[in-house]
C-alpha positions in Angstrom: 0.0 -0.1 -0.1 2.8 2.5 0.9 4.5 2.2 -2.5 1.2 2.6 -4.4 0.4 5.8 -2.3 3.8 7.3 -2.9 3.4 6.6 -6.6 0.2 8.3 -6.7 0.7 11.1 -4.4 4.4 11.7 -5.6 5.7 12.3 -2.1 4.6 12.4 1.5 6.1 13.0 4.9 6.2 10.0 7.4 3.2 11.5 9.3 1.1 11.9 6.2 1.9 8.2 5.2 1.0 7.1 8.7 -2.4 9.0 8.6 -3.3 7.7 5.1 -2.1 4.1 5.2 -2.2 3.0 8.9 -3.6 5.4 11.4 -4.7 2.6 13.7 -1.2 1.5 14.6 1.7 3.2 16.1 3.8 5.6 13.7 6.9 3.4 14.4 5.3 0.6 12.3 4.8 3.0 9.5 8.5 4.1 9.8 9.6 0.5 9.7 7.4 -0.1 6.6 8.9 2.8 4.8 12.5 1.8 5.8 11.9 -1.7 4.5 10.7 -0.3 1.1 13.8 1.9 1.1 16.1 -1.1 1.7 14.3 -2.9 -1.3 15.1 0.2 -3.5 11.5 1.0 -4.0 11.3 4.4 -2.2 13.9 6.9 -1.0 13.8 9.9 1.3 15.1 13.4 1.8 15.2 15.3 5.0 14.0 18.9 5.0 16.5 20.9 7.0 14.1 23.9 7.7 11.2 21.7 8.8 12.5 20.1 11.9 14.2 17.4 10.1 11.0 16.3 8.4 11.4 13.2 6.2 9.9 13.3 2.8 9.4 9.9 1.2 9.2 9.4 -2.6 9.2 6.5 -5.1 12.3 5.6 -6.9 12.1 5.3 -10.6 11.9 1.5 -10.2 9.2 1.7 -7.5 7.2 4.1 -9.5 7.4 1.9 -12.6 6.6 -1.2 -10.5 3.5 0.4 -8.8 2.2 1.8 -12.1 1.9 -1.8 -13.2 -0.7 -2.6 -10.4 -4.3 -2.7 -11.4 -5.2 0.0 -9.0 -2.7 2.3 -10.7 -3.1 1.0 -14.3 -2.8 3.7 -16.9 -0.9 6.0 -14.7 2.6 7.2 -15.7 5.2 7.8 -13.1 6.2 11.5 -12.7 9.3 12.2 -14.7 11.0 14.1 -11.8 9.7 12.6 -8.7 12.4 10.0 -8.3 15.1 12.7 -8.3 16.1 14.0 -4.8 16.8 17.4 -6.0 13.4 17.7 -7.9 11.7 16.3 -4.8 13.3 19.1 -2.7 12.5 21.8 -5.1 8.8 20.6 -5.3 8.3 19.5 -1.8 6.6 22.7 -0.5 3.8 22.7 -3.1 3.4 18.9 -3.4 3.3 18.3 0.5 0.5 20.9 0.8 -1.4 19.1 -2.0 -0.8 15.7 -0.3 -2.1 17.0 2.9 -5.5 17.1 1.5 -5.6 13.4 1.2 -5.3 12.5 4.9 -7.7 15.3 5.8 -10.2 14.0 3.3 -9.7 10.3 4.2 -10.0 11.1 8.1 -13.2 13.0 7.4 -14.6 10.0 5.3 -13.6 7.6 8.1 -15.2 9.7 10.7 -18.4 9.6 8.7 -18.1 5.9 8.3 -17.7 6.1 4.6 -15.7 3.7 2.5 -12.7 5.5 1.1 -9.3 4.1 0.4 -6.0 6.0 0.0 -5.8 5.3 -3.7 -9.3 6.8 -4.2 -7.6 10.2 -4.0 -5.7 11.5 -7.0 -3.6 14.6 -6.5 -2.9 17.1 -9.3 -4.5 15.7 -12.4 -3.2 17.5 -15.4 -5.4 17.2 -18.5 -4.1 18.1 -21.9 -6.4 18.5 -24.8 -6.9 20.4 -28.1 -9.6 22.9 -28.8 -11.9 22.6 -31.7 -9.8 25.2 -33.5 -6.7 22.9 -33.0 -5.1 25.0 -30.3 -3.4 22.9 -27.5 -4.4 23.8 -23.9 -4.1 22.2 -20.5 -6.0 22.5 -17.2 -5.1 21.2 -13.9 -7.0 20.7 -10.5 -5.2 20.3 -7.3 -6.8 17.1 -6.5 -9.8 14.9 -7.3 -11.7 12.1 -5.6 -12.9 9.1 -7.5 -16.3 7.8 -6.3 
C-alpha cells in the first residue's frame, strides 16, 4: 500500500503516510514499513532541514514503474522528476501541501463511516487537450476524488 500511495501522491512525509495508510497502529510501524521499502530500492527519502528534520518519502524510478503496473494504478505514468532527490526538494513545498488534502479527506470520510481508500484520492490531475480550433491547452486541478 505504501508504495502505491507514494507513486500516486508523488511524495509524502512520514506523518502523512501514517495518517493515510495505517492510522490505527503506532507511527513506528509506518516508519519500519517505509524503511523496508527503502532497503528494497522502491522508495527513497530526503530530510528537509528547515522543517524540523521532516522526512519526505518518494518512490524511486523503479518503485514508481513497478507500482504503475498494479491494477489500482493501471494507466498512470510515473512522474518524470519525482524519483530525483533534487526535484523532490524543489517541489516539496507545493506537493506536500497538496498531499495534505488526502489525509484530511480520508480522516473525514472515516469519521463519517464512509468507505474511502488511500488510492481513491488522485492529486494534481493534469489534463491536456486540443480545442476545436486545434489549439493545445491544459487544465489542472489540485486534487480529485474518484467515487
